[in-house]
Structure formats: C-alpha cells, structure tokens
KEKE-3310 file (N, C-alpha, C; in steps of 0.2 Angstrom, whole numbers, plus 5000, padded with zeros to 4 digits):
npx = (4984:4972:4960:4949:4944:4932:4925:4914:4918:4922:4915:4900:4888:4874:4877:4879:4880:4882:4886:4901:4912:4925:4926:4942:4949:4947:4954:4966:4983:4996:5004:4996:5003:5010:5016:5021:5025:5035:5043:5056:5058:5069:5071:5078:5081:5079:5081:5084:5091:5084:5087:5082:5081:5082:5099:5113:5126:5137:5140:5136:5138:5137:5126:5120:5111:5109:5095:5099:5107:5108:5103:5094:5083:5079:5069:5081:5092:5103:5098:5100:5090:5083:5079:5069:5057:5053:5056:5046:5035:5035:5034:5021:5014:5017:5009:4995:4984:4982:4983:4973:4967:4980:4984:4973:4977:4989:4987:4979:4967:4966:4970:4959:4953:4960:4961:4949:4950:4956:4947:4938:4944:4946:4934:4923:4913:4898:4901:4912:4928:4940:4956:4965:4978:4992:4981:4979:4968:4956:4954:4951:4946:4934:4927:4927:4918:4906:4903:4899:4889:4890:4890:4902:4917:4929:4945:4955:4970:4983:5000:5001:4993:4987:4983:4974:4963:4958:4953:4943:4935:4931:4924:4913:4907:4901:4894:4897:4903:4901:4906:4918:4932:4946:4965:4980:4994:5010:5016:5022:5021:5008:4994:4987:4976:4983:4979:4966:4958:4950:4954:4969:4973:4985:4990:4998:5007:5018:5030:5035:5037:5047:5056:5051:5050:5047:5034:5027:5028:5019:5009:5005:5002:4990:4982:4968:4966:4966:4965:4965:4978:4982:4991:4992:5004:5014:5025:5037:5038:5032:5034:5044:5044:5032:5040:5049:5042:5034:5043:5049:5039:5038:5048:5048:5035:5028:5034:5035:5020:5018:5024:5018:5003:5004:5013:5027:5038:5048:5044:5035:5047:5052:5043:5043:5055:5055:5047:5056:5064:5059:5056:5055:5040:5041:5051:5046:5035:5042:5046:5034:5031:5041:5038:5028:5015:5004:5001:5004:5000:5002:4998:4997:4994:4990:5001:5011:5015:5007:5006:4997:4997:4992:4990:4990:4985:4987)
npy = (4922:4917:4918:4909:4914:4909:4906:4912:4928:4928:4938:4942:4952:4959:4966:4982:4997:5016:5019:5028:5039:5046:5055:5056:5056:5067:5077:5075:5078:5081:5071:5057:5041:5027:5012:4999:4984:4979:4989:5001:5013:5026:5036:5050:5055:5070:5074:5063:5047:5032:5019:5007:4993:4978:4971:4959:4958:4949:4949:4952:4940:4929:4915:4909:4915:4919:4925:4932:4939:4950:4967:4981:4996:5004:5019:5032:5023:5009:4992:4975:4964:4956:4960:4972:4970:4967:4980:4989:4983:4985:5000:5000:4994:5005:5015:5012:5015:5029:5031:5033:5045:5052:5051:5059:5071:5073:5074:5082:5078:5073:5060:5052:5056:5053:5039:5036:5038:5026:5016:5022:5018:5005:5000:4991:4976:4969:4953:4949:4944:4952:4958:4967:4972:4976:4983:4991:5001:4996:5005:5005:4991:4993:5003:4996:4988:4994:5002:4991:4989:4978:4965:4961:4950:4952:4952:4957:4962:4961:4965:4967:4963:4973:4983:4975:4972:4985:4988:4978:4982:4994:4989:4983:4991:4998:4991:4979:4966:4955:4944:4949:4947:4943:4944:4939:4943:4944:4955:4947:4933:4928:4918:4912:4907:4902:4912:4916:4930:4945:4957:4967:4978:4990:5002:5014:5005:4998:5003:5000:4986:4972:4967:4973:4968:4954:4954:4961:4950:4941:4947:4945:4932:4928:4935:4933:4929:4941:4949:4965:4975:4988:5001:5011:5023:5036:5047:5054:5071:5082:5094:5107:5116:5114:5101:5106:5114:5104:5095:5104:5104:5091:5085:5094:5097:5084:5072:5081:5082:5067:5067:5075:5070:5057:5052:5047:5052:5046:5036:5044:5050:5041:5037:5049:5048:5035:5038:5045:5036:5027:5019:5032:5036:5030:5020:5012:5007:5000:4991:4984:4980:4970:4961:4953:4957:4968:4981:4993:5006:5024:5036:5054:5060:5078:5083:5073:5069:5058:5044:5033:5017:5006:4989:4975:4958:4946)
npz = (5061:5051:5041:5030:5014:5010:5019:5033:5043:5060:5065:5061:5056:5049:5033:5026:5022:5018:5000:4997:4989:4981:4965:4960:4948:4938:4947:4946:4945:4934:4919:4912:4912:4901:4904:4894:4892:4885:4884:4889:4902:4906:4920:4926:4942:4949:4962:4969:4969:4968:4981:4987:4986:4990:4995:4991:5005:5003:4988:4971:4965:4972:4973:4982:4993:5009:5018:5029:5026:5019:5015:5020:5017:5031:5035:5032:5038:5037:5037:5042:5030:5037:5048:5046:5045:5058:5066:5057:5063:5076:5075:5071:5081:5090:5087:5082:5089:5087:5075:5063:5066:5065:5051:5047:5051:5047:5032:5032:5029:5015:5012:5012:4999:4991:4994:4988:4976:4972:4973:4964:4953:4953:4953:4960:4960:4964:4962:4963:4971:4981:4987:5000:5005:5016:5023:5035:5046:5039:5028:5014:5010:5018:5011:4997:5000:5004:4991:4984:4992:5001:4996:4988:4989:5002:5007:5019:5024:5034:5043:5055:5070:5079:5070:5064:5072:5077:5064:5062:5072:5068:5058:5064:5070:5059:5053:5042:5041:5037:5024:5024:5028:5039:5038:5044:5039:5029:5015:5006:5007:5005:5011:5002:4988:4972:4957:4962:4966:4961:4962:4967:4980:4985:4999:5003:5009:5003:5004:5014:5015:5016:5003:4988:4977:4978:4985:4974:4965:4970:4972:4957:4958:4965:4959:4948:4931:4920:4932:4942:4949:4960:4966:4978:4983:4992:4981:4971:4970:4956:4952:4955:4965:4972:4978:4984:4997:5001:5005:5016:5024:5028:5034:5044:5051:5051:5060:5071:5073:5076:5087:5096:5094:5093:5104:5097:5090:5083:5075:5066:5059:5054:5044:5034:5031:5024:5013:5004:5003:4995:4978:4964:4954:4939:4939:4949:4941:4932:4941:4944:4930:4929:4938:4931:4927:4918:4906:4911:4921:4925:4937:4943:4958:4964:4960:4960:4974:4979:4969:4959:4953:4941:4936:4925:4926:4914)
capx = (4976:4971:4952:4948:4940:4925:4921:4913:4922:4920:4911:4896:4883:4871:4883:4875:4883:4881:4892:4902:4918:4927:4931:4947:4953:4946:4957:4973:4990:5001:5000:4995:5010:5008:5021:5021:5030:5041:5047:5060:5057:5072:5070:5084:5077:5083:5081:5088:5091:5081:5092:5078:5079:5088:5107:5117:5131:5142:5142:5132:5142:5134:5121:5114:5110:5105:5092:5101:5116:5104:5102:5089:5083:5073:5070:5089:5096:5103:5098:5099:5082:5079:5076:5065:5049:5053:5055:5041:5029:5034:5029:5012:5011:5016:5005:4989:4979:4982:4984:4968:4969:4986:4982:4968:4980:4996:4986:4973:4959:4966:4971:4952:4951:4967:4957:4942:4952:4959:4940:4936:4950:4946:4925:4921:4908:4896:4901:4921:4933:4946:4961:4967:4984:4994:4976:4979:4962:4953:4949:4950:4941:4926:4924:4923:4910:4901:4903:4896:4882:4892:4889:4908:4920:4935:4950:4958:4976:4990:5005:4999:4986:4984:4978:4969:4960:4955:4948:4937:4931:4927:4918:4908:4903:4897:4887:4900:4908:4899:4909:4922:4937:4951:4970:4987:5001:5013:5014:5028:5020:5001:4991:4980:4978:4983:4973:4959:4956:4949:4957:4973:4974:4989:4988:5003:5009:5021:5036:5035:5038:5057:5057:5045:5049:5043:5026:5023:5027:5015:5001:5001:5003:4984:4977:4965:4969:4960:4963:4968:4983:4981:4995:4994:5009:5018:5029:5042:5034:5034:5032:5050:5041:5030:5042:5052:5038:5033:5050:5048:5034:5037:5054:5047:5029:5026:5038:5031:5013:5019:5026:5014:4999:5003:5018:5033:5042:5052:5038:5033:5052:5052:5037:5046:5060:5053:5045:5061:5068:5054:5056:5050:5035:5044:5056:5041:5032:5046:5046:5028:5030:5046:5033:5024:5009:5005:4996:5006:5000:5004:4992:5000:4990:4993:5007:5016:5015:5004:5005:4991:4999:4987:4991:4982:4986:4984)
capy = (4923:4915:4914:4907:4918:4904:4906:4920:4930:4926:4943:4941:4955:4960:4971:4987:5004:5019:5019:5035:5040:5054:5052:5059:5055:5072:5082:5073:5083:5077:5066:5047:5037:5020:5008:4994:4978:4979:4998:5002:5019:5029:5040:5052:5060:5076:5074:5057:5039:5026:5013:5003:4985:4973:4969:4955:4960:4945:4952:4952:4934:4923:4914:4905:4919:4917:4930:4937:4941:4955:4973:4986:5002:5006:5026:5032:5017:5004:4986:4967:4963:4950:4964:4977:4968:4967:4987:4991:4980:4989:5005:5000:4992:5010:5020:5009:5020:5035:5031:5036:5053:5056:5051:5065:5077:5073:5076:5088:5073:5072:5052:5050:5058:5047:5031:5036:5037:5018:5014:5025:5014:4998:4999:4984:4973:4962:4948:4948:4944:4957:4957:4973:4972:4981:4986:4995:4998:4994:5009:5001:4986:4996:5007:4992:4984:5000:5001:4984:4986:4972:4959:4959:4946:4956:4949:4963:4958:4965:4960:4971:4962:4978:4987:4971:4973:4990:4986:4974:4986:4998:4984:4980:4998:5000:4982:4978:4962:4949:4943:4954:4943:4948:4939:4941:4941:4950:4956:4944:4928:4927:4911:4915:4902:4905:4915:4918:4937:4949:4963:4967:4986:4990:5010:5016:5000:4995:5005:4995:4979:4972:4965:4974:4963:4949:4959:4961:4943:4937:4951:4942:4924:4928:4937:4928:4931:4947:4953:4971:4977:4994:5002:5018:5025:5042:5045:5059:5077:5082:5101:5108:5123:5110:5098:5110:5116:5098:5093:5106:5103:5083:5086:5098:5096:5077:5069:5084:5079:5061:5066:5077:5067:5050:5050:5043:5056:5042:5032:5048:5051:5035:5038:5054:5045:5030:5038:5048:5029:5023:5020:5035:5032:5026:5014:5008:5005:4996:4983:4980:4975:4965:4957:4949:4961:4970:4987:4996:5013:5029:5041:5057:5066:5083:5084:5068:5069:5052:5041:5027:5012:5001:4985:4970:4950:4944)
capz = (5062:5044:5038:5025:5011:5008:5027:5036:5047:5068:5066:5057:5055:5041:5030:5024:5022:5011:4995:4998:4989:4977:4959:4961:4943:4936:4949:4947:4941:4929:4915:4913:4909:4902:4903:4888:4894:4879:4884:4895:4902:4910:4923:4929:4946:4950:4969:4973:4966:4974:4983:4992:4983:4995:4991:4996:5007:4999:4981:4966:4960:4975:4971:4988:4998:5017:5019:5035:5024:5013:5017:5014:5020:5035:5033:5031:5041:5033:5042:5039:5028:5041:5055:5045:5046:5065:5066:5056:5066:5081:5073:5071:5088:5094:5085:5081:5092:5085:5068:5058:5068:5061:5045:5044:5053:5043:5026:5030:5027:5008:5011:5010:4992:4987:4993:4985:4968:4971:4972:4956:4948:4955:4951:4963:4957:4969:4961:4964:4976:4982:4994:5001:5008:5022:5024:5041:5049:5034:5023:5008:5012:5020:5004:4994:5005:5005:4986:4983:4998:5006:4991:4986:4995:5004:5013:5023:5026:5037:5046:5061:5073:5082:5066:5062:5078:5076:5059:5065:5078:5063:5054:5068:5071:5053:5052:5037:5043:5034:5017:5025:5032:5042:5038:5047:5033:5027:5008:5003:5008:5006:5012:4997:4983:4964:4953:4967:4967:4955:4963:4972:4980:4992:5001:5007:5012:4998:5004:5022:5013:5015:4997:4985:4970:4980:4984:4966:4960:4976:4969:4952:4958:4968:4954:4942:4923:4919:4937:4943:4952:4961:4971:4981:4987:4992:4977:4971:4966:4950:4953:4960:4970:4977:4981:4990:5002:5003:5010:5022:5029:5030:5040:5050:5054:5053:5066:5078:5074:5079:5094:5102:5095:5095:5108:5095:5085:5080:5070:5060:5056:5048:5037:5030:5026:5020:5007:5000:4999:4990:4970:4960:4949:4932:4943:4952:4934:4928:4944:4941:4925:4929:4941:4926:4926:4911:4905:4919:4920:4933:4937:4947:4961:4968:4957:4961:4980:4978:4964:4958:4948:4939:4931:4925:4926:4908)
cpx = (4976:4964:4952:4943:4933:4922:4919:4917:4918:4915:4907:4890:4881:4876:4879:4877:4881:4887:4894:4910:4918:4930:4936:4951:4953:4951:4965:4978:4995:5000:4999:5002:5008:5015:5020:5027:5034:5046:5050:5059:5063:5069:5074:5080:5083:5085:5084:5086:5087:5087:5090:5078:5085:5092:5110:5123:5138:5144:5137:5134:5139:5127:5116:5114:5104:5100:5095:5106:5114:5104:5098:5089:5076:5073:5078:5093:5095:5104:5096:5091:5080:5075:5069:5057:5048:5049:5049:5034:5029:5032:5024:5011:5010:5011:4997:4984:4976:4982:4979:4969:4975:4986:4978:4973:4986:4994:4979:4967:4960:4967:4964:4951:4956:4964:4953:4945:4955:4951:4938:4939:4947:4938:4924:4916:4905:4899:4908:4923:4940:4950:4963:4973:4988:4987:4975:4972:4955:4949:4947:4944:4935:4924:4923:4918:4905:4897:4898:4888:4883:4892:4897:4911:4926:4939:4954:4963:4981:4994:5005:4994:4983:4979:4973:4963:4955:4951:4943:4934:4926:4922:4912:4902:4898:4891:4890:4904:4906:4903:4914:4929:4945:4960:4976:4992:5003:5013:5018:5026:5013:4998:4986:4981:4979:4978:4966:4956:4955:4952:4960:4975:4980:4989:4993:5005:5015:5028:5039:5038:5047:5058:5050:5045:5046:5035:5023:5022:5021:5006:4999:5000:4995:4979:4975:4965:4965:4961:4968:4972:4982:4986:4994:4999:5012:5023:5034:5037:5038:5035:5040:5048:5038:5033:5047:5048:5036:5037:5050:5044:5035:5041:5053:5042:5027:5028:5036:5023:5014:5020:5019:5006:4997:5009:5024:5034:5046:5049:5038:5040:5053:5050:5041:5050:5060:5051:5050:5066:5063:5055:5051:5044:5037:5047:5050:5037:5035:5046:5039:5027:5035:5043:5031:5018:5011:5001:4998:5006:5001:4999:4995:4993:4994:5000:5013:5016:5013:5005:5000:4996:4995:4990:4987:4987:4983:4988)
cpy = (4922:4914:4914:4911:4916:4904:4911:4921:4927:4933:4944:4945:4956:4966:4977:4995:5009:5020:5026:5036:5046:5050:5058:5061:5063:5078:5081:5077:5078:5073:5059:5046:5029:5017:5000:4988:4977:4985:4998:5010:5022:5036:5043:5056:5065:5078:5068:5050:5036:5019:5009:4997:4982:4970:4964:4959:4956:4946:4950:4943:4927:4922:4909:4910:4919:4925:4935:4940:4948:4960:4977:4992:5001:5014:5027:5026:5013:4998:4981:4968:4959:4955:4969:4975:4969:4976:4988:4988:4984:4996:5006:4999:4999:5016:5019:5015:5027:5037:5032:5044:5057:5056:5058:5072:5079:5078:5080:5085:5072:5064:5050:5051:5053:5041:5031:5035:5029:5015:5016:5020:5007:4996:4992:4982:4968:4956:4946:4947:4949:4957:4964:4971:4976:4986:4991:4996:4997:4998:5007:4996:4988:4999:5002:4988:4989:5000:4996:4984:4980:4964:4957:4953:4952:4953:4955:4960:4963:4962:4963:4967:4968:4982:4982:4973:4978:4991:4983:4976:4991:4996:4984:4988:5001:4994:4981:4973:4955:4950:4947:4948:4946:4942:4942:4939:4947:4949:4949:4936:4927:4921:4911:4909:4906:4907:4914:4924:4940:4956:4964:4974:4983:4998:5011:5011:4997:4996:5003:4989:4977:4971:4966:4971:4956:4949:4958:4956:4939:4940:4947:4935:4923:4930:4932:4933:4936:4952:4959:4972:4985:4996:5009:5019:5032:5042:5052:5065:5080:5090:5104:5112:5118:5104:5101:5112:5109:5095:5096:5105:5095:5082:5089:5097:5088:5075:5074:5083:5073:5061:5069:5073:5059:5047:5047:5047:5052:5038:5036:5051:5045:5036:5043:5051:5038:5031:5041:5041:5025:5024:5026:5031:5028:5020:5009:5002:5000:4989:4980:4976:4969:4959:4950:4953:4966:4978:4992:5003:5018:5035:5046:5060:5069:5083:5079:5066:5061:5049:5034:5025:5007:4996:4978:4963:4948:4938)
cpz = (5053:5043:5031:5019:5009:5014:5029:5043:5056:5068:5060:5058:5050:5038:5025:5027:5014:5006:4996:4995:4982:4970:4958:4954:4937:4940:4950:4943:4938:4925:4915:4909:4909:4900:4898:4892:4891:4880:4890:4895:4908:4912:4928:4936:4949:4958:4973:4969:4971:4976:4988:4991:4988:4990:4995:4997:5004:4992:4978:4962:4967:4975:4976:4993:5003:5018:5025:5033:5019:5019:5015:5019:5026:5038:5030:5032:5035:5038:5038:5035:5034:5049:5053:5046:5054:5067:5064:5060:5073:5081:5075:5079:5092:5093:5082:5084:5089:5077:5062:5061:5066:5054:5042:5048:5048:5035:5024:5027:5019:5008:5009:5003:4988:4986:4990:4978:4967:4969:4965:4951:4948:4951:4953:4961:4963:4969:4963:4970:4976:4988:4994:5005:5011:5022:5030:5045:5044:5030:5018:5008:5013:5014:5001:4995:5004:4998:4983:4988:5000:5002:4988:4991:4996:5008:5014:5026:5028:5043:5053:5064:5077:5076:5062:5066:5078:5068:5060:5070:5072:5062:5057:5068:5065:5051:5046:5039:5038:5027:5018:5028:5034:5041:5039:5042:5031:5019:5005:5001:5009:5006:5007:4991:4975:4962:4956:4968:4961:4955:4968:4974:4987:4992:5005:5013:5010:5001:5012:5020:5012:5006:4992:4980:4971:4982:4979:4964:4965:4973:4963:4954:4960:4963:4949:4935:4922:4927:4938:4948:4953:4967:4972:4985:4985:4985:4975:4965:4961:4948:4958:4967:4975:4981:4986:4997:5005:5008:5017:5027:5032:5035:5046:5055:5055:5061:5071:5079:5079:5087:5100:5100:5096:5099:5104:5088:5079:5073:5063:5057:5050:5042:5032:5027:5023:5013:5002:4998:4995:4982:4969:4954:4943:4936:4945:4947:4932:4934:4942:4936:4924:4933:4937:4926:4919:4910:4912:4918:4928:4932:4945:4952:4966:4967:4959:4968:4980:4971:4964:4954:4947:4934:4931:4926:4918:4904)
residu = (UNK:UNK:UNK:UNK:UNK:UNK:UNK:UNK:UNK:UNK:UNK:UNK:UNK:UNK:UNK:UNK:UNK:UNK:UNK:UNK:UNK:UNK:UNK:UNK:UNK:UNK:UNK:UNK:UNK:UNK:UNK:UNK:UNK:UNK:UNK:UNK:UNK:UNK:UNK:UNK:UNK:UNK:UNK:UNK:UNK:UNK:UNK:UNK:UNK:UNK:UNK:UNK:UNK:UNK:UNK:UNK:UNK:UNK:UNK:UNK:UNK:UNK:UNK:UNK:UNK:UNK:UNK:UNK:UNK:UNK:UNK:UNK:UNK:UNK:UNK:UNK:UNK:UNK:UNK:UNK:UNK:UNK:UNK:UNK:UNK:UNK:UNK:UNK:UNK:UNK:UNK:UNK:UNK:UNK:UNK:UNK:UNK:UNK:UNK:UNK:UNK:UNK:UNK:UNK:UNK:UNK:UNK:UNK:UNK:UNK:UNK:UNK:UNK:UNK:UNK:UNK:UNK:UNK:UNK:UNK:UNK:UNK:UNK:UNK:UNK:UNK:UNK:UNK:UNK:UNK:UNK:UNK:UNK:UNK:UNK:UNK:UNK:UNK:UNK:UNK:UNK:UNK:UNK:UNK:UNK:UNK:UNK:UNK:UNK:UNK:UNK:UNK:UNK:UNK:UNK:UNK:UNK:UNK:UNK:UNK:UNK:UNK:UNK:UNK:UNK:UNK:UNK:UNK:UNK:UNK:UNK:UNK:UNK:UNK:UNK:UNK:UNK:UNK:UNK:UNK:UNK:UNK:UNK:UNK:UNK:UNK:UNK:UNK:UNK:UNK:UNK:UNK:UNK:UNK:UNK:UNK:UNK:UNK:UNK:UNK:UNK:UNK:UNK:UNK:UNK:UNK:UNK:UNK:UNK:UNK:UNK:UNK:UNK:UNK:UNK:UNK:UNK:UNK:UNK:UNK:UNK:UNK:UNK:UNK:UNK:UNK:UNK:UNK:UNK:UNK:UNK:UNK:UNK:UNK:UNK:UNK:UNK:UNK:UNK:UNK:UNK:UNK:UNK:UNK:UNK:UNK:UNK:UNK:UNK:UNK:UNK:UNK:UNK:UNK:UNK:UNK:UNK:UNK:UNK:UNK:UNK:UNK:UNK:UNK:UNK:UNK:UNK:UNK:UNK:UNK:UNK:UNK:UNK:UNK:UNK:UNK:UNK:UNK:UNK:UNK:UNK:UNK:UNK:UNK:UNK:UNK:UNK:UNK:UNK:UNK:UNK:UNK:UNK:UNK:UNK:UNK:UNK:UNK:UNK:UNK:UNK:UNK:UNK:UNK:UNK:UNK:UNK:UNK:UNK:UNK:UNK:UNK:UNK:UNK)
# end
C-alpha cells in the first residue's frame, strides 16, 4: 500500500486533536554526548559487544554477495538475512491486537513519556512534512498531528499491514486523518522521493531492521538538507545496579506478560533478546555518522534503558 504524501488518505476527516506531550529532556539521566563527524568514539561495553551487523558467510573478500548468503541476528538466533523480515512480520501479525496494551504494561506507561521526548526534540511545525518509520499503531505520527493541530503533513510507515490497520482505526477515532498518510514499506527501501521530508523519526523499530546501515542511508536520502533524524530505541544501561535489575525484570517478567496478555511468549522473548543484540549508544552514533548524517548527539533516558539519537542532514 503506497499513498502519495501529496494526496489525501482514503480516510478523510477534519483533523483536530488536543496537543499533549511531555517535556522529558529535563528528566533524562546521563550526560548528553555529541559525536562530531570527524571524531572516532570508542566504547567498550562491560555487558556485551554488539554483533548484529549483517555479515557475509562467504568471507570479507567476496565482493558480489548474494543477499541470501548473509546472516544476521533474530534475537539470540543467527538466521539468514533474507528470513529476518518474515520472522519479524510474523511477530507483529501475532501480537498486533494486544500491542498497545503490552507497551503500557511492560513499561508502566513510560513509553508515552519517552515518545513525548521525541516530539520535544523534533519541535514539529505545521508547514513541514514528517515521516515516522516503523510507526506501529501511529503513536508518534498522531502526536505530530496533535502538536501541529493537524496542519503538518505526516507519513506513517510500517511493514506490518496489521499495525497500519490499527493505526488507521486510532486516527479515525481521534479525527486526525486528513494530511496523515499511511505507507506499507520497510525501512530499507522507502518509496519516498529524495530530499522530500523535513523530519524522520523511528521509535523502537530500528532493532527490527535487517540491515540497519541501509535504513540509515535511506533516512538520509529522504531527508531534505537541514532535516532532522531522530531514533528512539532501547539501549545499554549506564548504571550497573539498574542494569542488573532491568535484566532480571526483562527476562523474567516480559515474556511472562507476553504469554498471559498477548498469548505469545516467544514474541516477547525475541523483544528482550533483540534489545541485547542492538548496538549500544556510541556504536549506533558512529553508524549514523557513517551514513552521512551530521551533528550526531545522544540523549540517555532512564539511565540508558532508552536512548534518543538526534542527527541532521547538512
């Protein structure tokens, strides 16, 4: 499903919603880090080294790699890269109906505050075009619409038709569907024109992407010069005791909640494992810079349980 951002969505209703977001910047834990494009940041993790970049099975000297010959991580499993997208799609097909409820239960509602931080850093304006990739049921997209009182143009993009359907239903319920467009696509191959969006957001979705480096290059491609990139994602906890408690909670409680509430323990076991396989803050910052984005900065929330990466196309 591809809706041209210049056209109205089939769901056309007057867009009006009360702006409601939380300024989390004053409560974030940890120092703000700036990565300059000519600076190499070294980060030695005391907990684990990330190994989630797609690698070739035929060796580093093979210059014409078949995508089917690459491997990546699906949680703690090593799988062919060509299979990860389908595995992730199966998960969201299974849990879509309980997705929002599980987010509230797992985070104690904190995910709403973290997403509010994205809006605070984005500072959306009515005359701009934004894309929210891996949009899920549309939390970030709907917040942008609410903040601009329905006057921004927003493209909500996700690879799961089930999640998009739920998002469209939420939009209808809120009457914020005019100028809000829904796009079924993955983050690595966006059917969006070069230099066409003012802001690119992705919240809790980048770790599900097979080739993170490609998704980052796509983000830079679609952004206009001067456009902002924002990635909100689970990351590496900076406080040892908090990290210990967080690990105990994650591996014991979250899969159990997934079994009881969503009827799918394996899906939420994957969630916990995928967080541990995702690159820590500084490594992701280096990947963002390598994709050609500049003025990369890292903002830890809740002691590094979640991190917000900001960068610009210059």
